[in-house]
C-alpha positions as CSV (number, residue, x, y, z in Angstrom):
1,M,80.3,110.3,129.2
2,R,80.9,106.9,130.1
3,K,83.2,104.1,128.2
4,R,82.1,100.5,127.7
5,S,85.0,97.9,128.2
6,L,84.1,94.2,128.2
7,V,86.9,91.8,128.3
8,I,87.1,89.0,126.4
9,A,89.6,85.8,125.9
10,T,91.5,86.2,122.5
11,L,92.8,83.2,120.5
12,A,95.1,80.9,122.2
13,A,98.4,81.5,120.7
14,S,99.6,78.1,121.9
15,V,97.2,75.8,119.7
16,A,96.5,76.1,116.4
17,L,93.1,77.7,116.4
18,T,91.7,74.2,117.6
19,L,88.7,74.9,120.1
20,S,89.7,78.4,120.5
21,A,87.0,80.7,121.7
22,C,85.8,83.9,123.0
23,A,84.1,84.0,126.1
24,P,83.0,87.4,127.1
25,S,81.3,88.7,130.5
26,A,77.4,88.8,130.2
27,P,75.9,91.8,129.1
28,P,75.1,94.0,132.2
29,E,71.8,94.3,133.9
30,A,70.1,97.0,133.4
31,S,71.1,100.0,135.8
32,S,68.7,101.6,138.2
33,S,69.9,104.6,137.7
34,A,69.6,104.8,133.8
35,A,67.5,107.4,132.5
36,A,64.2,106.6,131.4
37,A,62.9,106.7,128.0
38,G,61.4,109.9,127.0
39,N,60.2,112.1,124.3
40,D,63.1,114.1,123.5
41,T,64.8,113.9,119.9
42,L,68.2,113.9,119.3
43,T,69.5,116.0,116.4
44,I,73.0,115.2,114.9
45,A,74.8,117.2,112.2
46,T,76.6,115.6,109.3
47,T,78.0,117.2,106.1
48,T,76.7,114.3,103.7
49,D,73.7,112.5,102.2
50,V,73.3,108.7,102.2
51,V,74.5,107.5,99.4
52,N,73.2,103.5,100.0
53,Y,70.6,102.4,102.8
54,N,72.0,98.5,102.1
55,P,74.7,98.2,104.8
56,L,76.1,95.6,102.5
57,I,77.3,98.1,100.1
58,G,77.6,101.5,101.8
59,N,80.8,103.4,101.9
60,S,80.7,106.7,102.6
61,R,80.4,107.8,106.7
62,S,76.9,109.0,106.7
63,D,76.0,105.6,105.1
64,Y,77.3,103.6,108.0
65,W,76.1,105.9,110.1
66,I,72.4,105.3,109.4
67,T,72.4,101.8,108.6
68,N,74.4,101.3,111.7
69,L,71.6,101.9,113.9
70,M,69.5,99.5,112.1
71,Y,71.4,96.5,111.2
72,P,73.4,94.9,114.3
73,H,77.2,93.4,114.2
74,L,78.3,90.4,115.7
75,M,81.1,92.4,117.4
76,S,82.2,96.0,118.3
77,I,85.6,97.5,119.0
78,D,87.3,98.9,122.3
79,D,90.1,101.7,122.5
80,T,92.6,99.1,122.0
81,G,91.4,97.5,118.8
82,K,90.0,94.3,120.6
83,K,86.6,93.0,119.9
84,T,83.5,93.2,121.9
85,P,80.3,91.3,121.9
86,E,77.6,92.8,119.9
87,L,75.1,90.3,118.3
88,A,77.6,87.4,119.4
89,T,78.3,86.5,122.6
90,E,81.2,83.9,122.2
91,W,83.1,83.5,119.1
92,G,86.1,81.2,118.1
93,Y,87.5,78.0,116.0
94,V,86.7,74.3,116.0
95,D,89.4,73.5,113.9
96,D,91.8,75.4,111.6
97,T,89.4,75.5,109.0
98,T,86.1,75.9,111.0
99,G,85.2,79.2,112.7
100,Y,82.0,79.9,115.0
101,Y,79.2,82.3,116.5
102,E,77.0,82.1,119.2
103,I,74.6,85.0,119.2
104,R,71.9,86.5,121.4
105,D,68.4,84.7,121.3
106,D,66.5,87.7,122.9
107,M,66.8,90.2,119.4
108,T,64.0,90.6,117.0
109,W,63.7,92.7,113.7
110,S,61.6,95.7,114.1
111,D,58.7,93.7,112.2
112,G,58.8,91.2,115.3
113,E,60.4,88.6,113.5
114,P,63.5,87.2,115.6
115,V,67.1,87.5,114.5
116,T,68.4,84.3,114.2
117,A,71.7,82.4,113.2
118,E,69.8,81.5,109.9
119,D,70.1,85.7,109.6
120,V,73.5,85.3,110.3
121,A,74.7,82.8,108.1
122,W,72.1,83.8,104.8
123,T,73.9,87.3,105.3
124,M,77.2,86.0,104.9
125,N,76.6,83.9,102.3
126,A,74.9,86.4,100.6
127,V,77.6,88.8,100.5
128,K,80.0,86.2,98.9
129,K,78.0,84.9,96.1
130,D,76.9,88.2,95.0
131,A,80.0,90.5,95.9
132,P,78.7,93.8,96.6
133,S,81.6,96.5,96.8
134,G,82.8,97.5,99.9
135,T,84.8,96.0,103.6
136,F,82.4,93.1,104.5
137,Y,83.0,91.5,100.9
138,G,86.8,92.5,101.2
139,Q,86.9,90.5,104.2
140,L,86.0,86.9,102.7
141,A,88.8,85.8,100.5
142,N,89.1,82.8,102.4
143,F,85.3,82.2,103.4
144,D,83.6,79.3,102.0
145,S,80.3,79.1,103.5
146,A,78.4,79.4,106.7
147,T,75.5,77.5,108.2
148,A,73.1,77.7,111.1
149,V,73.6,74.6,113.0
150,S,70.8,76.0,115.3
151,D,68.7,78.9,116.2
152,T,72.0,80.3,118.0
153,R,75.0,78.9,116.4
154,V,76.8,79.7,113.4
155,E,79.7,77.5,111.9
156,V,81.7,79.0,109.3
157,K,83.8,76.8,106.7
158,L,86.9,78.5,105.4
159,T,88.6,77.9,102.2
160,K,92.3,77.8,104.2
161,P,93.4,78.7,107.7
162,D,92.9,82.1,108.6
163,S,93.3,83.1,112.0
164,S,92.1,86.7,111.8
165,I,88.9,86.2,109.8
166,I,86.0,85.2,112.6
167,E,86.8,88.3,114.0
168,E,86.9,90.7,111.1
169,I,83.8,89.6,109.8
170,G,82.1,89.6,113.3
171,F,83.2,93.2,113.1
172,W,82.9,94.9,109.9
173,G,79.9,92.8,108.4
174,N,76.4,93.9,109.4
175,V,73.5,91.4,109.6
176,V,70.7,91.6,107.6
177,P,67.0,90.3,107.9
178,K,66.8,87.1,105.3
179,H,63.3,87.4,105.1
180,V,63.8,90.7,103.7
181,F,66.9,90.8,101.8
182,E,66.4,87.5,100.2
183,K,63.8,88.6,97.5
184,A,66.6,90.6,96.0
185,A,67.7,88.9,93.1
186,S,71.3,90.1,94.5
187,V,72.7,91.9,97.9
188,A,74.9,93.7,96.0
189,D,72.3,95.5,93.9
190,F,69.2,95.9,96.1
191,P,69.0,99.3,97.0
192,N,67.1,98.9,100.1
193,D,65.6,102.4,99.8
194,G,62.3,101.4,102.1
195,S,60.4,101.8,99.1
196,D,58.7,98.4,99.4
197,G,57.2,99.2,102.6
198,G,59.9,101.1,104.8
199,W,63.0,99.7,106.4
200,V,63.1,96.6,108.7
201,G,66.1,96.5,111.1
202,A,67.1,95.2,114.4
203,G,69.0,98.1,115.8
204,P,68.1,100.8,118.5
205,F,66.2,103.2,115.7
206,T,64.5,102.5,112.4
207,L,64.5,104.9,109.6
208,Q,61.2,106.3,109.2
209,K,61.6,109.5,106.9
210,V,64.0,110.6,104.4
211,Q,64.6,114.4,102.4
212,V,67.6,114.0,100.7
213,G,69.5,117.1,100.9
214,Q,67.9,118.0,104.4
215,S,67.5,115.3,106.8
216,Y,67.0,111.5,108.1
217,E,64.4,110.8,110.6
218,L,64.8,107.4,113.0
219,D,62.2,106.1,115.3
220,R,63.3,104.4,118.1
221,V,62.5,100.4,118.8
222,E,60.9,99.9,122.0
223,D,62.9,96.6,122.7
224,Y,66.4,96.8,122.3
225,P,68.3,94.6,125.0
226,L,71.7,95.9,124.1
227,V,71.1,99.3,125.9
228,D,70.5,99.7,129.7
229,G,66.7,99.2,130.4
230,G,66.3,97.8,127.3
231,T,64.8,100.5,125.5
232,P,66.5,103.3,123.8
233,I,66.0,107.0,125.4
234,P,65.8,109.3,122.4
235,A,62.3,108.7,120.8
236,K,63.9,109.9,118.0
237,V,67.2,110.6,115.9
238,V,67.5,113.3,113.4
239,Y,70.6,113.8,111.2
240,R,70.8,116.9,109.4
241,V,72.4,117.9,106.6
242,F,74.7,120.6,106.3
243,P,77.1,122.0,103.6
244,D,80.7,122.1,105.5
245,V,81.7,121.4,109.1
246,N,81.7,125.5,110.0
247,T,78.1,125.5,109.4
248,E,77.6,122.4,111.6
249,I,79.4,124.2,114.5
250,L,77.1,127.4,114.0
251,A,74.2,124.9,114.1
252,L,75.5,123.6,117.5
253,Q,76.3,126.7,119.2
254,S,72.8,127.9,118.1
255,G,71.0,124.8,119.5
256,E,69.9,124.0,116.2
257,V,71.6,120.7,116.5
258,D,72.5,118.5,119.7
259,A,75.9,116.8,118.1
260,I,78.1,116.9,115.2
261,A,78.6,113.4,113.9
262,N,82.3,114.0,112.4
263,A,85.6,114.8,114.1
264,L,86.1,118.9,114.6
265,P,88.5,120.1,112.6
266,P,92.0,120.4,114.8
267,A,92.0,124.2,114.8
268,Q,88.4,124.1,116.5
269,V,88.8,121.9,119.2
270,D,90.0,124.5,121.8
271,Q,87.6,126.9,120.8
272,L,84.6,124.6,121.0
273,K,86.2,123.3,124.3
274,N,85.9,126.9,125.9
275,S,82.5,127.5,124.2
276,P,79.5,127.6,127.1
277,G,77.1,125.2,126.5
278,I,79.3,122.6,124.7
279,T,81.3,119.3,125.6
280,V,84.1,118.3,123.6
281,E,84.9,114.2,123.6
282,E,88.1,112.9,122.7
283,V,87.7,109.8,120.7
284,T,90.8,107.3,120.6
285,G,92.1,106.9,117.2
286,L,92.8,103.3,115.3
287,G,93.5,104.8,112.2
288,Y,95.5,107.0,109.9
289,A,96.0,109.8,107.4
290,H,97.6,108.7,104.0
291,M,98.4,109.2,100.3
292,T,98.7,106.7,97.9
293,Y,100.7,106.7,94.4
294,N,98.7,104.9,91.8
295,M,101.4,102.7,90.5
296,N,99.2,102.0,87.1
297,N,100.7,105.7,86.2
298,P,104.2,104.9,84.2
299,D,105.8,107.5,86.5
300,L,104.4,106.4,90.2
301,A,105.4,102.8,89.0
302,K,109.0,103.9,89.5
303,L,110.3,103.5,92.7
304,E,112.7,106.5,92.9
305,V,109.6,108.8,91.8
306,R,107.4,107.6,95.0
307,Q,110.6,108.2,97.2
308,A,110.7,111.6,95.9
309,L,107.4,112.2,96.5
310,A,107.5,111.2,99.9
311,H,110.6,112.9,100.6
312,A,108.6,116.4,99.1
313,V,106.4,116.5,102.2
314,D,106.7,118.2,105.4
315,Y,105.3,115.9,108.1
316,D,105.8,117.9,110.7
317,A,104.4,121.1,109.4
318,I,101.4,119.3,108.8
319,R,101.0,117.8,112.3
320,K,102.2,121.3,113.9
321,V,100.1,123.9,111.3
322,V,97.0,121.7,110.2
323,L,96.7,119.1,113.4
324,Q,97.5,121.7,116.0
325,D,99.8,119.2,117.3
326,Q,97.0,116.9,117.8
327,A,98.5,114.0,115.6
328,V,102.0,111.7,115.8
329,S,103.9,110.2,113.3
330,T,103.6,106.2,112.7
331,G,107.3,106.5,111.5
332,S,105.7,106.0,108.0
333,S,104.4,102.3,109.1
334,P,101.1,101.0,108.6
335,L,101.5,99.3,111.8
336,M,99.3,101.9,114.7
337,P,101.3,102.6,117.3
338,V,97.7,101.7,119.1
339,L,98.6,98.1,118.3
340,S,101.5,98.3,120.5
341,D,102.3,94.5,120.2
342,Y,102.5,95.0,116.5
343,Y,104.2,98.5,116.5
344,D,108.2,98.7,115.2
345,D,109.5,101.9,116.2
346,S,112.6,100.8,114.0
347,L,110.7,102.1,111.0
348,T,111.6,106.0,110.6
349,E,109.6,108.7,109.3
350,Y,110.5,109.7,105.8
351,E,112.6,112.5,105.8
352,F,111.7,116.2,104.6
353,D,114.2,116.7,101.9
354,T,113.7,118.5,98.4
355,D,117.1,118.4,97.5
356,K,117.1,114.4,98.3
357,S,113.6,114.8,95.9
358,R,115.4,116.2,93.0
359,E,118.5,113.8,93.5
360,L,115.9,110.9,93.5
361,M,113.9,112.4,90.3
362,E,117.1,112.6,88.6
363,K,118.0,109.1,89.1
364,A,114.7,108.1,87.7
365,G,115.9,109.7,84.6
366,Y,114.1,112.9,84.6
367,T,115.8,116.2,84.4
368,A,114.5,119.5,85.3
369,D,114.3,122.9,82.9
370,A,115.4,125.9,83.1
371,N,113.2,126.8,86.1
372,G,113.9,123.6,88.1
373,N,110.9,121.7,87.1
374,F,110.8,118.2,86.2
375,P,108.1,117.1,83.2
376,V,105.5,115.3,85.1
377,S,102.3,116.7,87.1
378,F,100.1,114.5,89.2
379,R,96.7,114.6,90.0
380,L,95.7,114.3,93.6
381,I,92.4,113.8,94.7
382,Y,90.3,114.3,97.9
383,S,87.1,115.1,99.8
384,L,86.2,118.7,100.1
385,Q,84.3,117.6,103.1
386,D,87.2,116.7,104.9
387,S,88.6,119.7,106.0
388,V,92.1,118.6,107.5
389,T,93.0,116.7,104.2
390,S,91.8,119.8,102.2
391,Q,94.2,121.9,104.1
392,W,97.3,119.6,103.9
393,A,96.8,118.8,100.4
394,Q,97.3,122.3,99.7
395,L,100.9,121.9,101.8
396,V,101.5,119.0,100.2
397,K,101.4,120.7,96.8
398,D,103.5,123.6,98.1
399,S,106.3,121.3,99.3
400,A,106.4,119.2,96.1
401,A,107.1,122.5,94.3
402,E,110.0,123.2,95.9
403,A,111.5,119.9,94.6
404,G,110.4,120.5,91.0
405,I,107.2,118.3,91.3
406,T,104.0,119.7,89.8
407,I,101.1,118.2,91.7
408,E,97.6,119.4,90.6
409,L,94.4,119.3,93.3
410,Q,91.2,117.9,92.6
411,G,88.8,118.2,95.5
412,T,85.7,117.1,95.1
413,E,82.2,116.4,96.6
414,R,82.4,113.4,98.8
415,N,80.5,111.0,97.0
416,T,82.1,111.9,93.6
417,Y,85.7,111.6,95.1
418,L,84.7,107.8,96.6
419,A,83.3,107.1,93.4
420,Q,86.6,108.4,91.7
421,T,88.4,106.0,94.2
422,N,86.9,103.1,93.4
423,K,87.5,103.3,89.5
424,G,91.2,104.5,90.1
425,D,90.5,107.4,88.7
426,F,93.4,109.8,90.3
427,D,97.2,109.5,90.5
428,I,97.5,110.3,94.2
429,Y,94.6,109.3,96.5
430,A,94.9,111.6,99.9
431,G,92.3,110.6,102.5
432,N,91.8,108.5,105.8
433,F,91.3,104.9,107.0
434,A,88.8,105.3,110.3
435,I,89.7,101.8,111.5
436,M,92.9,99.8,111.1
437,D,92.1,96.6,113.7
438,D,94.0,94.0,112.7
439,P,97.4,94.0,110.7
440,V,96.5,90.7,108.7
441,T,93.3,91.9,107.6
442,N,94.3,95.5,107.1
443,F,97.3,94.5,104.8
444,T,95.2,92.1,102.9
445,L,92.5,94.6,102.0
446,A,95.5,97.1,101.1
447,Y,98.1,95.4,99.7
448,L,97.1,91.9,98.0
449,P,96.3,92.7,94.4
450,E,92.6,92.0,94.7
451,G,92.3,94.1,97.9
452,A,89.4,96.0,98.2
453,I,91.3,99.4,99.1
454,N,94.5,98.6,97.3
455,Y,94.7,102.3,96.1
456,S,98.1,101.8,95.0
457,Y,97.7,98.7,92.9
458,V,100.6,96.9,94.4
459,D,101.8,93.5,93.7
460,D,104.3,92.6,95.3
461,P,105.5,88.6,95.4
462,Q,107.4,88.9,98.9
463,L,105.0,91.2,100.2
464,N,102.0,88.9,99.3
465,D,103.6,85.9,100.9
466,L,103.9,87.5,104.1
467,I,101.0,88.5,104.5
468,A,99.5,84.8,103.6
469,Q,102.0,83.6,106.2
470,G,100.5,85.7,108.7
471,A,96.8,84.9,107.9
472,V,97.5,81.4,108.6
473,T,99.8,81.9,111.8
474,S,98.0,81.5,115.1
475,D,101.5,81.8,117.0
476,Q,101.3,85.5,118.0
477,D,104.9,86.1,118.4
478,E,105.7,84.9,115.1
479,K,102.9,86.6,113.8
480,I,104.1,90.1,115.0
481,D,107.4,89.0,113.3
482,I,106.0,88.4,110.1
483,M,104.1,91.7,110.0
484,R,106.6,93.9,110.8
485,Q,108.5,92.5,107.8
486,A,105.8,93.2,105.8
487,A,105.4,96.5,107.1
488,K,108.9,97.2,106.1
489,I,108.2,96.3,102.7
490,V,105.3,99.0,102.5
491,H,107.6,101.5,104.2
492,D,110.6,101.2,102.0
493,N,108.9,100.6,98.8
494,V,106.5,103.6,99.8
495,Y,103.3,101.5,98.8
496,D,101.5,103.6,100.9
497,N,103.0,106.7,102.4
498,I,101.0,107.0,106.1
499,M,100.9,110.7,107.5
500,Y,100.1,110.6,110.8
501,T,97.5,108.9,113.4
502,Q,95.4,111.1,115.5
503,N,92.9,110.6,118.4
504,L,89.5,112.5,117.3
505,F,87.3,115.3,119.1
506,F,83.6,115.5,118.9
507,A,81.3,118.2,120.4
508,H,77.8,117.9,121.4
509,S,75.5,119.8,123.9
510,D,76.0,119.8,127.5
511,K,72.1,119.5,127.2
512,W,72.8,115.8,126.6
513,D,74.7,113.1,128.4
514,G,75.2,109.4,128.2
515,F,77.2,108.9,125.2
516,I,79.6,106.1,124.9
517,T,82.7,106.7,123.2
518,Q,84.2,104.2,120.6
519,P,87.1,104.1,118.7
520,S,87.2,106.0,115.2
521,E,85.2,108.6,113.6
522,L,82.9,105.8,112.5
523,L,82.1,104.7,115.9
524,S,82.7,107.6,118.0
525,I,79.7,109.3,119.8
526,V,77.3,107.8,117.4
527,N,77.5,104.4,117.6
528,P,74.2,102.5,118.1
529,E,74.9,102.1,122.0
530,S,75.9,105.6,122.5
531,L,72.7,107.0,120.9
532,A,70.4,104.6,122.5
533,S,71.8,105.7,125.7
534,A,71.9,109.8,125.3
535,H,69.5,111.9,127.3
536,K,69.0,115.0,128.3
537,V,70.1,116.5,131.4
538,G,68.7,119.1,133.9
């Protein structure tokens, strides 16, 4: 395994965005020791089917893993949350309401058409106009328009200053081929299912064959300049669908698959580290596990009820028993410790105290019955494919019962869970965010009234104002102070109950090497550069 680390310049803190730029080092020259492209097939296990082949819409992990191999991003990310070049070679701001990207001139779509700045600008404008669901559109609140001013330069007009948007669009947004997607009336409705002649991408692999419930087969492209040697090494990548992670592990141990895409359950990590023929890779985590309480529910709209629920969780037991001590507390803060400049260790984790929970429920106006139970019940949703959350959800239910609060667990298949989440069809949402890379953007998405992932439906004027200040502030120290204030409001009002953050572990056959780790479960060892670089050994 090797880790790529490209050093880039960040925004100048002393000047309000004017003429700030990213100037990364040049792409590495092809290594003379790189493995040669061969005829091998790399088979990867997943537990979910693809829902959307359109990368501008998709939310599920399998959607992302497949479409990410075909549709490039302008930037990637390193283990500290810093953005690194991908399609873009340079980025920054011309003035406080104009950003720019310079892009590579050596990439082509799989049908032979060049990838140009026009594709980049068109993609951004189409997402803004058609408003597809998902994180990409959620980044565009202050986006006005994008223009290709040359074949390799895009300039972005903003509706107001936003010191995060250029990097966040560049990281989260895939670029799609204008000449393919412009045929659709709306990119929000375009299925991109290959039915009109196949898929056209510009990644290391192109989807060729789909058997729903069974497999997704991708063939390599011959020219991919982002990998050593310029050609992906595996001839094919095949994602195979399995019913659960235990079946995936058995398939890896038997040699039926070469790698597992999703993170290993903590209880399996040590076992697989000691299993012959298997290599376990550790990947930096930039996200967290959390619960949000739907404040459209009148009971959960009461602060004391949310506080009671927060104090009815045994966080330490969850991290020790379920996570096998492979997770750490964030102090119940939405600012991750890995983002060391922003992290505020003065925020402390909600104390597990069921007596305190009972006092808070009584303060909220509830009276327990003869059995000590309060007259409320909350429905907690989670994905059955998420084995870790499935375990700790039961612990949450049990400890809440000690406080006299009834929680009804509703685990569903992942795509049903995502649909429920998007509709607000829950009282308590339990899940994970894979990458929380920029505090301002993450708070914008999670806590502003129109935020794409505002699952608590919070609308707090003071919090809204702080997030708005953070978005236009280029002075780094000032921005840190603002976002720490915002995090304290989230913490004190239990707008988000952050359970823990953890590094993740991924397993592959020791017959394969060359994987390049990137943070989070979304990228891990299945990012495009990694799969294009993976090769058989021996």
